N, C-alpha and C positions, 0 to 999 in steps of 0.2 A: 674453227673452232678457236680460240683464241690462241695468243703465240707462243703462252707456255709451258703451248702442247701440240706437233705438229703431225696433221694428218694428211697423210694421200696413199693411194691408191693406182693401183696400175699392172697389168698385166696377174690382176686374181689376189694382190700380195696386198692389204694395206700394215700403212707402218705408223706406228706409233712412239714419237720421240718426246719426251720430257724433255723442256729447254728453256733450264733455268738452271742453267751452269753456275754461271757467278751465284747461286744460292747452294749450289751439290745437288740441284732439281728438287730442294722440300719441298713438302705440300703446302705449300697455304690453300687458302678455297680457292681462289680463283684455278689453280692448277689443278686442282681435282672434282671441279666441273669441271673444267676442258677434259680428262681422262676419265673420265666415266663417261662424255657423251662420246667422245672418240671411240670408247667400245663399243658404248651401243652402236655406234651407228652403223662399225665394222660387220655388228652381229645384226644387222638390219638389210646390210647389202647384199642380196644378190650373187654380185660382181665380187666379192670378197673372199676368198677359199682358204686364208691361214692369213692371220695376222703376225708383226714381228710388233714388239714393245723392245724398246732402249732405248736410247739418253743421250743427252749433246753436254760433254766436255770432260771432267776428270771424274764425276761420280755415276752412280746409276741412279741411284736415292735413294738420300740420307736421312726419308721418314718425313714427319711431321714438321712443318716449318717450328720450332718451338717460339721463334720471335713474336711471331701472333699467336700463336698458345698462351703467351705469357699477356700480353690483352685482352683473350676472351676470358681466362681468369681472373682480371683483374676487373671486368665489368661484371663479373656474379658470373660467369657464364660456364656451364658442361657440356662435356666430349657428348655432345651433339654429330659430333664428324663421323663416327665411327656410322650410325644410322645412315643418316644421308649421305655419306660418301664411301667409307673402304669396305662395307658392306657390301652394297653393289658395286664395285669397280671388283672387288673381291671375287664373286659373282660371277659375273661378265669373262672375266677370265677363267673361270675353273670349267662353266659350262657352257660357253661356247660354242656353236657348233661345228664346229672347225678348228682345227689346230693354231695354237696359240706361242710362238718359243720367242723366250727373254734374251736379248743379246745384253749382256754385264757388265758393263765396260768400263765397273769402275767401284766403288764402296756399295754397300744396299743394306739401309739399317733401317731396325723399324718395321713401319705398313712400305720400305722401299725393296726389304727381301720379300718381306708378305706376298707384296703382286709377281716380286719373279716366282715363288717358290708356287705360286697357284697356276703359273702358264705348262704349257703341255711339256716345255723342251726347253732345258736351261745351254748356253751356250756361252763360258766367261771368258772374260782376257785374266792372262796368267798374274797383270794386275789388284784384278777384285777380291776382295773380301766380302764375308756377310757375316751381322752379327745382330742378332734380336731386340736389344737395345730396352726393350718395352720396361724392365725391372730395374732398369739406373734408373730407367724418370719416376718409376714407385708406378707402372703401369699393369696390365693384366695385358696379354696377348691380344691384336686386333688381327684385320685385312686379312682371313683366316687363318692364321698361321697352328693357331690349335690342331686345324681339323691338317693342312696339311706336312706340316713339319713331321709329327708323325708316323705321317705315310713317307714318311721321302725316308726318315733315319732313321725308327722305336720310338719305341715310348719314350726309354732309358734316355738316348741319346737329344731325345727333344725336351725332357727335362732339365739335362745336361745345360744345353743351350739355352734355354731361358728361365733358368734359376741362373745362371752364373752365362751373365751373356759375354761377351769375347769376339774378339777380330778373328774368323777364320777363312785363312787365308784360303785361294784359286785351287789349289794343290791339292789340300785338304780336304774343301767341300769334294772336291772329284772322288776323294778315297774315297768318302763316308757316302755319298749317294746324293749329297744336296745340288749339282752340275751332270749334265752327261758329255760334255765336249768343252778343254781348256785351249785355249789356243794365246799366240803372244799376240800383246794390246794391237798391235797394229795391223793383224790380221781379224782381230773381230769384229768389224762391218764389214768385208766380204763374206767371212765364216757365215756367219750370223743368217747373214743376207740370201745367202745360197742354200741354208739348211728353209729356210721358212719360205725360199722361191720352190726348192723343191715342192715342200708340202702342200704351198696352190696350185704347185700342176700334180696333185694326185689325185686321187679317189675318195670325194670332201664327203660323201652320203657316209662311207666305211668308216671316215674318220670321228666323224659323228658317234658310230655307231657302238667305236674303239672306245672314245671318251668316256662313253655314256656307261659303258661296259665297267668299265675299270670302278670308276664313280661309284655305282650300285653294289659292285663285288667285294667293293671294300667294309659294305658292312651289314650283310646279309649271307642267307646262308645260301649252302648250294643249292638243294633243289632249288630257293626262288634265283640264284643266280643262271641257272641255265635255264630258268624261264623266259628271267633275261633275254637271255642270250638271240634266244631263238625268236622271239619277238621281233630284238633288231637285228637278224639273221634276214627275217623274213622285210625288214624295211631295205637293205642294204642289197639283200637278193632279187630286188623289185626295180632298182636302178638301173640306169641305160648308162652307168658305167663298170654296174657289174655283166651288162652283157655284152661289151665291146670286148671287156678284158678277157672273159671264156672265149668268142670270138677267136682275137688276137691272139691266145695260147695255143688253141689250135690251128690256127696260121701260123705259127710260128715265129710271129710281127709279137715289138713294143706295142704295149697299148698304149693309145692316146685317152685321158680320162677330160672330160667335159663339168666332172663338180655336177651331176645330174645323175 
């Protein structure tokens, strides 16, 4: 992977690190390509059972690299990056058949916030903040935020945050449901890693079923959701991890999951 995105796999965990600290991890084309490719690699790798998305430096990601974007506009280019980069990245995170943890170390703005919102679990430093940013540069939402934000905070609050973009500090983000956990900044790397490692050691097939059920249930009826649960439960119930967990329960032992 390119230097602007670091990719490491160990003990079932893929760690994807945005690595343009000098630019607050702004998303230039090079970085967007590398991030998309890293996430697709994590999805395809059977050895990967969870993903940790985090960043180097004092920011998580400030979104689109506007310096590069100015040049694109001057050359008569349009916003092809939404279809080419942002949609595949948001899709890869949200539909990853394994848990994705976002370790948000600093400001997350625009697409940077959108990618964090697409993750399954967000751990934020107490110095982190979130802003939608789009309206401030006369743009609509992208990076999946029109889908994720209302599901996290409700339609009314999502409209407020999109129409009147502002910096939401970590404490408020926790209170309104944008993040799951806030820790001191110095503790963030270890805390996010611990959460991701716990998920990487868990029942991967069941996690995939839970993610799919939540996404499906958000916009389907109860009968449709019950049918979906039935199908997903059949898949999870046929897994080796389910059989091992039942056997461990009967033997009064802790289960050891293989992710299969």
